[in-house]
SEGU-111062 format. One record per residue: x negated, y negated, z of N, C-alpha, C, O, CB in turn. Coordinates in steps of 0.05 Angstrom, whole numbers, plus 32768, in hexadecimal, padded with zeros to 4 digits. Glycine has a CB too. Layout:
BEGIN
XYZXYZXYZXYZXYZ
...
This chain:
BEGIN
7EFE7EB080357EF17EC680287EFA7EC8800B7F127ECB80057EF77EE18036
7EE87EC67FF97EEF7EC67FDD7EDD7ED97FCE7ECB7EE67FDA7EED7EAA7FD1
7EE17EDB7FB37ED07EEB7FA37ED27F097FAA7EE87F137FAF7EB37EE27FA6
7EBB7F177FAA7EBB7F347FAD7EC37F3D7FC87ECA7F547FCC7EA07F3E7FA7
7EC47F2B7FDC7ECB7F337FF77EE97F357FFB7EF27F41800F7EBF7F20800B
7EF97F2A7FE97F167F2A7FEC7F217F457FE27F137F547FD47F237F137FDD
7F3A7F4B7FE97F467F647FE27F3B7F7B7FF37F347F77800A7F417F6A7FC4
7F397F927FE77F2F7FAA7FF47F187FB57FE47F197FB87FCC7F457FC07FF8
7F027FBB7FF27EEB7FC77FE57EE37FE07FF57EDE7FDF800D7ED37FB37FE3
7EE27FF77FE77EDA80107FF37EC080197FE57EBF80197FCC7EF180267FF1
7EAD80217FF47E9380297FE97E8A80447FF47E858047800C7E7E80147FEE
7E8780587FE27E7C80727FE87E89807F80017E7B808880137E5E80707FED
7EA3807F80017EB3808980187EB880A780157EC280B180007ECE807A801A
7EB180B6802A7EB680D3802A7EC380DB80447EBF80CE80597E9C80E38026
7ED480F080437EE280F9805B7EEA811680577EF2811E80417EFB80E78062
7EE78126806C7EEE8142806B7EFE814A80847EF9813F809A7ED581548067
7F10815D80817F1F816980977F138184809E7F168197808E7F3D816B8091
7F05818680B47EF981A080BC7EEA81AC80A57EEE81C4809E7F0E81B380C8
7EDA819D80987EC981A780827ED681A780677EC981AD80537EC181C28089
7EF081A180657EFF81A1804C7EFF818580417F0D8173804D7F1B81AC804F
7EF1817F802B7EEF816380217F0B815880197F1A8166800B7EDC81628009
7F10813F80217F28813280187F22811A80067F3081147FF37F3881288031
7F0B810D800C7F0080F77FFB7EE380FC7FF77ED48104800A7F0680DB8008
7ED980F87FDF7EBD80FD7FD87EB180E57FCB7EB580E07FB37EBB81167FC6
7EA180D67FDA7E9180C07FCF7EA280AD7FBF7E9B80A57FA87E7B80CC7FBD
7EB980A57FCA7ECD80947FBC7EC580777FBF7EC1806D7FD57EE980997FC7
7EC480697FA87EC0804C7FA77ED680407F977EDD804A7F817EA480457F9C
7EE180297FA07EF6801C7F917EF87FFF7F997EEE7FF77FAE7F11802B7F96
7F077FF07F897F0C7FD47F8E7F297FCE7F897F347FD47F747EFA7FC17F7D
7F367FC27F9D7F527FB77F9A7F4F7F997F997F487F8C7FAC7F647FC07FB2
7F557F8E7F817F507F717F7D7F657F617F8C7F7C7F687F8F7F517F6B7F5F
7F5B7F4A7F967F6C7F377FA57F837F2D7F947F7E7F257F7D7F5C7F207FB0
7F9B7F2D7F9F7FB27F217F917FBE7F337F7B7FCE7F297F6B7FAA7F087F85
7FB57F4C7F7A7FBF7F5E7F657FD07F747F717FCC7F7B7F897FA87F6A7F55
7FE27F7F7F627FF07F987F697FDF7FAF7F5E7FDD7FB27F45800E7F987F5D
7FD47FBF7F6F7FC37FD67F677FD27FEF7F6F7FD87FF47F867FA77FD57F74
7FD680007F5B7FE3801A7F607FCD802F7F667FBB80327F567FF480237F47
7FD0803D7F7C7FBE80537F837FCD806C7F7B7FDF80757F897FB780537FA2
7FC680777F647FD4808D7F577FC480A77F5A7FAC80A77F567FDA80877F39
7FD280BC7F617FC680D67F627FDA80EB7F687FEE80E67F757FAF80D67F77
7FD581047F607FE8811A7F667FE681207F847FD481177F927FE181337F55
7FF981307F8D7FF8813A7FA87FDE81487FAD7FD6815A7F9D8010814C7FAF
7FD081427FC37FB6814E7FC87F9F813F7FBE7F8881487FC17FB681697FBD
7FA381277FB27F8D81187FA67F7C810B7FBC7F6581047FB77F9881037F94
7F8881067FD37F7980F87FE97F8480DD7FEF7F7880CE7FFE7F5D80F67FE2
7F9C80D67FE37FA780BB7FE77FAD80B580047FA580A0800E7FC080B87FD7
7FBA80C880127FC180C3802E7FA980C1803F7FA880B180527FD380DA8038
7F9480D180397F7B80CF80487F6F80B380457F6680A780587F6780E58040
7F6E80AA802C7F63809080267F72807A80357F66806880417F63808A8008
7F8C807B80347F9C806680427F99806880607F998054806E7FBA8069803B
7F968080806B7F91808380887F77807780907F74806C80A67F9280A18090
7F638079807F7F49806C80847F4B804E80817F3F803F80917F3380778070
7F5A8044806E7F5D8027806A7F6C801A80817F66800380887F6B80228050
7F7E8029808D7F8F801D80A27F86802580BE7F93801F80D27FAC8026809E
7F6F803180C07F63803680DA7F6E804F80E97F66805481007F67801F80EB
7F7F805F80DC7F8A807780E97F74808D80EA7F74809E80FB7FA2808180DA
7F62808C80D67F4A809D80D67F32808B80D67F32807580CC7F4B80B180BE
7F1C809580E17F03808680E17EF0809180CC7EEB80AA80CB7EF5808880FD
7EE5808080BC7ED3808880A67EB8808E80B27EAC807E80C17ED080718091
7EAD80A580AC7E9280AD80B57E7D80A7809F7E6680A380A57E9280CA80BD
7E8680A880867E7480A380707E81808E805D7E98809180557E6E80BD8060
7E72807980577E7C806580457E86804C80547E86804C806D7E91806F8034
7E8E803880457E97801F80517EB2801680457EB9801D802F7E828009804D
7EC1800780557EDA7FFB804D7EDA7FDE80557ED47FD8806C7EF3800A805A
7EE17FCC80427EE37FB080487EFE7FA680407F077FAB80297ECC7FA0803A
7F0C7F9880527F267F8C804C7F247F6E80507F207F6480667F3C7F98805F
7F267F60803A7F237F43803A7F097F3A80487F097F2680567F3B7F358047
7EF47F4980437EDA7F42804E7ED47F4D80697EBD7F4980737ED77F25804F
7EE77F5B80767EE27F6680917EDC7F84808F7EEB7F9380827EFA7F6180A3
7EC67F8C809B7EBD7FA8809B7ECF7FB780AF7ED07FB180C67E9F7FAA80A2
7EDD7FCC80A57EEF7FDA80B67EE17FEA80CC7EEE7FF280DF7F017FEC80A6
7EC87FEF80C97EB97FFE80DD7EB27FEC80F57EB47FF5810C7EA0800B80D2
7EA97FD480EF7EA07FC281047EB37FAC810B7EB07F9E811F7E857FB680FC
7EC77FA780F97EDA7F9180FD7EF67F9B80F87F067F8E80E97ED37F7980EA
7EFD7FB281037F177FBF80FD7F2E7FAD81037F417FAB80F37F197FD9810C
7F2F7FA0811A7F467F8F81227F497F78810F7F607F7181077F427F85813E
7F337F6C81067F357F5680F37F3F7F6080D87F4F7F5380CB7F1A7F4880EF
7F367F7880D07F3F7F8380B77F5D7F8980B77F6B7F8480A47F2F7F9D80B0
7F667F9580CE7F827F9C80D07F947F8380D27FAB7F8480CA7F877FAE80E8
7F897F6E80DD7F987F5580DF7F9E7F4980C37FB17F3A80C07F897F4080EF
7F8E7F5180AF7F917F4880947FA67F5A80857FAD7F54806E7F777F498085
7FAF7F6F80927FBC7F8580847FD87F8A808E7FDD7F8C80A67FAC7F9E8086
7FEC7F8D807C80067F97808280087FB380777FFE7FB98062801C7F858076
80157FC4808680167FE1808080327FEB808080417FE7809380057FF18094
80397FFA806B805380088069804C802680668043802F805180657FFE8052
80518035807C804B8051807B80618061806C8078805780698048805C8098
805A80798064806E808A8056808580918068809C8091805F806180A3804C
8080809780818095809D809480A0808380A08091807280A8808B80B080AA
80BA808180A180C7806980AC80C0806580C980BF807880D980E5806A80A8
80BC804B80D080B7804480EC80CC803180F780C88024810B809B803780EF
80E3803080EA80F9801F80F38108802B810A810A8044810D810C801980DC
8113801A811C8126802381308141801E8124814A8007812181218013814B
814F8034811E81698031810F817F802581208193801C81168171804C8105
817B8025813B8190801A814C818C7FFC8150819E7FEF815B818F80278167
81767FF1814781727FD48148817B7FC7812E817D7FD4811A81547FCD814E
81817FAD813081887F9E8118816F7F99810881587F9D811181967F84811F
81737F8F80F0815D7F8780DF814C7F7280EE81337F7580EF81677F7B80C4
81597F5E80F9814A7F498107813B7F54811F81247F4C8124815E7F348110
81477F66812E813A7F72814681227F83813E810E7F82814C814E7F838156
81247F918128810D7FA0811E80F67F8D811780DF7F93811B81157FB18106
80FE7F77810B80E97F63810480DD7F56811D80C47F52811E80F67F4D80F2
80ED7F50813180E27F44814A80CF7F58815780BA7F50816180FA7F3D815D
80D77F71815780C57F85816380AB7F87815480957F89816080D37FA18163
80AC7F87813980947F88812980827F70812D806A7F72812E809B7F8A810C
808F7F58813080807F40813580727F418150805B7F39815280927F278133
80807F4B816480747F4E817E805C7F60817F80487F5B818D80897F578192
805E7F76817080477F88816E802E7F7A816380187F828169804E7FA1815E
80337F678152801D7F58814680157F3F815680047F30814F80247F4F812A
80237F3B816D801B7F25817F80297F0B817880207EF581817FFE7F21817E
803F7F0C8169804E7EF4816280687EF2817180787F05817280547EF38143
806C7EDB817E80847ED6818E808E7EB9818980807EA9817D807F7EDB81AD
80A67EB4819280B17E99819180B47E8E817580BC7E9D8163809E7E8781A0
80AF7E74817280B47E66815980A47E71814280AE7E73812B80AF7E49815C
808B7E788147807A7E83813180867E9D812780887EA2810F805D7E87813B
808E7EAF813A809A7EC8813280B37EC3812280B87ED0810D80A07ED9814B
80C47EB1812B80DD7EAB811D80D87EA2810080E67EAB80EE80ED7E96812C
80C57E9080FD80BF7E8680E280B57E9D80D080BD7EA080B980AA7E6F80E2
80A37EAD80DB80987EC380CB80AD7ED880C480AE7EE280AE80817ED080DA
80BF7EDD80D780D47EF080D280E77EE680BC80EE7EF580AA80E47EF680EC
80EF7ECD80BE81017EC280AA80F47EC2808F81017EC9807B81097EA580B2
80DA7EBB808D80CC7EBB807480CB7ED7806880CF7EDB805080B07EB08077
80C47EEB807880C27F06806F80DD7F11806580DE7F1F805080B67F188084
80F27F0C8074810C7F15806C81157F08805281227F15804181217F108082
810F7EEE804F81157EE1803681067EED801E81127EF28009810F7EC38038
80ED7EF3802280DC7EFE800D80E67F19800480E37F207FEC80BF7F008016
80F37F28801680FD7F43800F811B7F43800B81277F59800B80F57F578024
81277F2B800981447F29800481557F38801981687F468012814B7F337FE8
814D7F348032815C7F41804881677F2E805C81737F368070814A7F558056
81657F148057816E7F00806A818B7F02807081947EFE808781677EE48060
819B7F0A805C81B87F0C806181C07F26806F81D77F2B807481C77F0B8046
81AC7F37807581B17F50808481A47F5080A081A17F6580AC81A77F688073
819C7F3980A9818D7F3780C2819B7F4480DA818E7F4F80EB81877F1A80C8
81B67F4380DA81C57F4D80F181D17F6880EC81E07F7280FD81DB7F3980F9
81C97F7580D681D27F9080D181C07FA480E081A87F9F80E181D27F9780B3
81CB7FB980EB81BA7FCD80F781AB7FDC80E081B57FE080CA81CB7FE18108
81937FE480E681827FF180D2818F800A80C7818C801180AF81677FF880DE
819F801880D881AC803180CE81C2802B80BA81CB803D80AC81B7804080E5
81CB801280B981E0800A80A681D58004808A81E48001807781EF7FF280B1
81BA8002808881AE7FFC806F81AA8015805E81A7802B806981927FEE8073
81AB8011804381A4802880328186802C80328177801C803D81AF80248015
817D80428025816180498025814F8033801A8139802E8025815C80618016
815880268005814880117FF981447FF9800B812F7FED800D815380087FDF
815A7FF1801881597FDA802A81487FE08043813B7FCF804E81757FD18032
81497FF9804C813880018063811B7FFE805B810B7FF5806B813E801E806C
81148007804380F88005803B80F07FE7803880DA7FDF803E80F380148020
81027FD7802E80FD7FBA802C80F97FAE804780E87F9C804B81137FAC801D
81087FB7805B81057FAE807680E97FB5808180DC7FA6808E811B7FBA8089
80E07FCD807A80C57FD5808380AF7FC48075809C7FBD808280C07FF3807C
80B47FBD805C80A17FAA804F80A27F8F805C808D7F83806280A77FA88031
80BA7F85806280BD7F6B806F80AF7F6B808A80A17F58809180DA7F648073
80B17F81809980A47F8280B480867F8380B180777F7880C180AE7F9B80C3
807C7F8F809B80607F90809680557F74808E803D7F6F809080597FA48080
80677F628086805F7F47807E80617F338094805A7F1B809080707F3F8066
806A7F3B80AC80727F2780C080597F1880CB805D7F0180D5807F7F3680D7
80417F2380C9802A7F1480D2801B7F0780BB80047EFE80BD80177F2780E1
80287F0680A3801E7EF8808C80037F0380837FEF7EF58081801C7EDA8091
80017F1E807E7FE87F2A80767FE07F22805A7FF07F1A804A7FEA7F488078
7FC67F2580557FBC7F20803A7FBD7F3980287FBD7F3880107F9F7F17803B
7FBF7F5180367FBF7F6B80287FD67F7B80327FDC7F7C804A7FA47F7A802D
7FE57F88801F7FFB7F9980267FF57FB5801B7FF17FB9800380167F8E801B
7FF57FC9802D7FF07FE5802580097FF5802980157FF5803F7FD87FF18036
801280048014802A8014801680248030800D801980357FF8804080078004
802C8043801E80278060801A8041806D801080538073801F801D806D8033
804280737FF6805880817FE9807380757FF3808480837FFE8058809F7FF0
8077805B7FF0808E804E7FFC80A980557FF080BE804F7FFC808B80307FFB
80A980627FD880C380687FCB80CC80857FD080E0808D7FC480C180627FAE
80BD80947FE080C580AF7FE680E180B07FF180E780A2800480B180BD7FF9
80F280C17FE6810D80C57FF0812180B27FE4813980B57FEA810D80C3800C
8119809F7FD4812C808C7FC8813680967FAD812780A47F9F811F80707FC5
814F808F7FA6815880977F8C814B80857F77813E80717F7E817780947F8A
814E808C7F5D813F807F7F48814480617F46813180517F468145808C7F2D
815E80587F468162803B7F448157802C7F5C814C80167F59818080367F42
815A80377F748150802A7F8C813280297F8C812680167F94815A80387FA5
8126803F7F83810980407F8180FE802B7F6E80EC801C7F7580FF805C7F77
810A80287F57810280147F4381067FF87F4F80F57FE67F4A811180177F29
811B7FF47F5E81207FD97F69810B7FD27F7D81027FBB7F7E813C7FD97F77
81027FE57F8E80ED7FDF7FA180D27FDA7F9480C47FC87F9B80EA7FF77FB5
80CC7FEA7F7F80B37FE57F7080B37FC97F64809F7FBB7F6680B07FFB7F5A
80C97FC17F5880CB7FA77F4C80C97F917F6280BC7F7C7F5D80E57FA47F3D
80D57F967F7880D57F817F8E80B97F7C7F9880B17F657F9C80E77F8A7FA5
80A97F917F9B808E7F8D7FA6807C7F827F9080697F737F9680837FA87FB0
80807F897F7780717F7C7F6180777F5E7F6180647F4E7F5E80797F897F46
80907F577F6580977F3B7F65808B7F2D7F7D80837F157F7B80B57F377F65
808A7F3A7F93807D7F2F7FAB80607F287FA680567F137FAE807F7F437FC3
80527F3A7F9880367F357F9180347F1C7F7F80237F0B7F8380297F4D7F83
80457F1B7F6B80457F047F58804B7EEA7F66803E7ED67F61805A7F097F42
805F7EEA7F7880687ED17F8580557EC77F9B80517EAF7F9E80837ED57F90
80497EDA7FAA803A7ED27FC2801C7ED67FBF800C7ECB7FCF80437EE27FD9
80137EE57FAB7FF77EEB7FA77FEB7EFF7FBB7FD37F017FBE7FE87ED17FAA
7FFD7F0D7FC97FF37F217FDC7FE67F397FCD7FEF7F3F7FB7800A7F2B7FEE
7FD27F447FD87FC57F5C7FCD7FD47F747FD57FD97F797FED7FA77F5E7FD6
7FDD7F857FC17FED7F9D7FC77FDE7FB67FBE7FD47FB77FA780087F9B7FB9
7FDC7FC97FD07FD37FE47FC97FEA7FF77FCD7FF37FFB7FE37FBA7FED7FDA
7FF480027FB7800D80127FB68006802E7FAF800080347F98802280057FA2
800780417FC28001805D7FBD8019806B7FB2802F80697FBD7FF7806A7FD7
8015807B7F9D802C80897F91802180A17F80800A80A27F79803C80767F7F
803380B47F7B802C80C97F68803E80C77F4F804080D97F3F802F80E57F75
804D80B17F4D806080AD7F38805680977F24805380807F2B807C80A47F43
805180A07F0B8044808D7EF8805780777EF0804D80627EE7803C809D7EE0
8071807A7EF2808380657EE98084804E7EFD809180397EF8809F80707EE5
807680507F148074803A7F27805C80287F21805880147F2E807280447F43
804D802F7F0C803680207F04803D800E7EEC804680197ED8801D80327EFE
80397FF47EEE803F7FE17ED980267FDC7EC880107FDE7ED1804A7FC77EE4
802A7FD47EAE80137FCE7E9D80027FB77EA87FEA7FB67EA2801D7FC77E81
800E7FA57EB77FFF7F8E7EC27FF07F957EDC7FE17F847EE680127F787EC8
7FF37FAE7EE67FE77FB57EFF7FCA7FBC7EFC7FC07FC07EE57FF67FCD7F0B
7FBC7FBE7F127FA37FCD7F147FA97FE97F1C7FBE7FEF7F287F8E7FBF7F28
7F977FFC7F167F9C80187F1B7F8380257F277F6D80217F1E7FA480277F01
7F8780347F3C7F7380467F477F7E80627F447F9480697F4F7F6C80407F65
7F7080747F357F79808F7F327F6680A17F447F4E80A27F407F7880987F15
7F7380AE7F577F6580BF7F6A7F6B80DC7F637F8380E37F617F6C80B87F87
7F5780ED7F617F5B81097F597F46811A7F687F2E81167F657F59810D7F3A
7F50812D7F777F3E813F7F867F2A81307F977F1281377F987F3081527F73
7F34811B7FA47F24810B7FB67F1080F87FAA7EFF80ED7FB87F15811D7FC8
7F1180F57F907EFE80E47F817F0D80CF7F717F2380D47F677EEC80F47F6F
7F0280B77F707F0D80A17F607F0580A67F437EEE80A47F3C7F0480857F6A
7F1980AB7F327F1380B07F167F1680977F057F0980947EF07F2680C67F0B
7F2780857F0D7F2C806C7EFF7F3080557F127F3B80597F287F43806E7EEB
7F28803D7F0B7F2E80257F1B7F2B800D7F0A7F1580067F017F1A80237F34
7F4280007F047F417FE87EF47F5D7FE07EEA7F707FED7EF17F2E7FEC7EDC
7F5F7FCB7EDA7F787FC37ECE7F847FD97EBC7F757FE67EAD7F767FA97EBE
7F9E7FDE7EBE7FAB7FF37EB07FA57FF27E927F9D80057E867FC97FF37EB5
7FAA7FDB7E867FA77FD87E697F8B7FDD7E607F867FEA7E4B7FB17FBD7E5F
7F787FD47E6F7F5B7FD87E687F547FF67E6A7F4580007E5A7F497FC87E7A
7F5F80047E7E7F5980207E817F6680317E6B7F5A80437E617F63802A7E9C
7F7E80297E637F8B80387E4D7F7B80347E337F7880477E247FA8802D7E49
7F72801C7E2E7F6280177E167F4780267E177F3E80327E047F5D7FF97E13
7F3A80257E2E7F2080317E327F22804F7E2D7F10805B7E217F15802B7E4D
7F37805C7E377F3980797E367F4B80827E1F7F51809A7E1C7F4480847E50
7F5480707E0E7F6380767DF67F7C80867DFC7F82809B7DF07F5280857DE2
7F8C807C7E107FA580897E167FBB80747E137FB7805C7E1A7FA580947E33
7FD3807C7E097FE980697E057FF880627E1E8004804C7E207FFC80737DF1
7FF880747E328008806F7E4A7FF880787E637FE580877E618022807F7E48
8001806E7E7A7FF680767E937FFB80947E987FEA80A27EA2800280657EAB
8012809D7E8F801980BA7E92800580CC7E847FFB80DF7E90803580BF7E88
7FFF80C67E6B7FEC80D77E5C7FD080D57E687FC280E97E687FEC80CF7E3F
7FC880BD7E717FAE80BA7E7D7FAD80CA7E987F9A80D87E9D7FA8809D7E83
7FC280C87EA87FC480D77EC17FC380F57EBC7FB481037ECA7FDE80CF7ECF
7FD280FE7EA97FD2811B7EA37FB781257E9A7FAF813C7EA17FE881217E8F
7FAA81167E8A7F90811F7E7F7F7B81217E957F6881317E927F86810B7E6A
7F7D81127EAA7F6881127EBF7F7081227ED87F5F81267EE97F6380F67EC7
7F88812B7ED97F91813A7EF27F9D81557EEB7FA881627EFD7FA581297F01
7F9B815E7ED37FA881777ECB7F9F818F7EDB7FAE81A27EDE7FA3817C7EAE
7F86818E7EE67F7C81A67EF47F8081A57F127F7781B77F207F5F81A97EEE
7F8E81907F1C7F91818D7F397FA481A17F447FBC81A17F3D7F9A81707F40
7F9B81B27F567FAC81C67F637FAA81C57F817FB381D77F8F7FA581E27F59
7F9E81B07F8C7F9981AE7FA87FB281A67FB87FC5819C7FAC7F8381997FAE
7FB281AB7FD17FC881A37FE37FC381867FEC7FAD817C7FEC7FCA81B67FFB
7FD981797FF47FD8815D7FFC7FC9815980157FC9816A80277FF481527FFF
7FBB814280177FAD8139802F7FBC8122803B7FB4811780507F8F81328029
């Protein structure tokens, strides 16, 4: 699958909770092999969008395509292309790093030699191979999040989706994780969709989707968007388009 079918494509997606709109006619493109930041204030609809992308919610209006697979009619194939890191930790703190990885591989249907190779590769990519026999509770917050990313990579997905992955981390650890996943994209060519409300997690080389009040306000390369809208920084651009947002988070 190449060209426009790769990455993530969302077309005219809407969703409401008991009549309260969360997404309104949202269309966006996450380009293959790019780190795309999904930026928006609390209440913008980021979590709703990610729940729709990962199959936790079912889209009633609009379409979602992940690497060419329609999530409505080919959900299992779409999810097979996707690694997911949720905001809430899903680690078993009493298991070792390796045991958490084995469990994650098993959930994806990988056992034996194939699972072992995939686990070793994922731990190497996230610089955790030397901690394989440490219990998860012995890891600091940053290493736990890296373990969750490694587990999301165990089936070698083409797309990695992360929902506010730096929540609860201190500033140096947060920056280290952001840099690590950026480097992962550069080294492996994996497509990354990184949801955040923090503008300093967005790099000039990234693509950007700005979500505000359930609508996509911007979608494209950061530098091109800054030039187009005559703003010097992502922060000033973000502030100019979200200053009136007073909604609660979805």
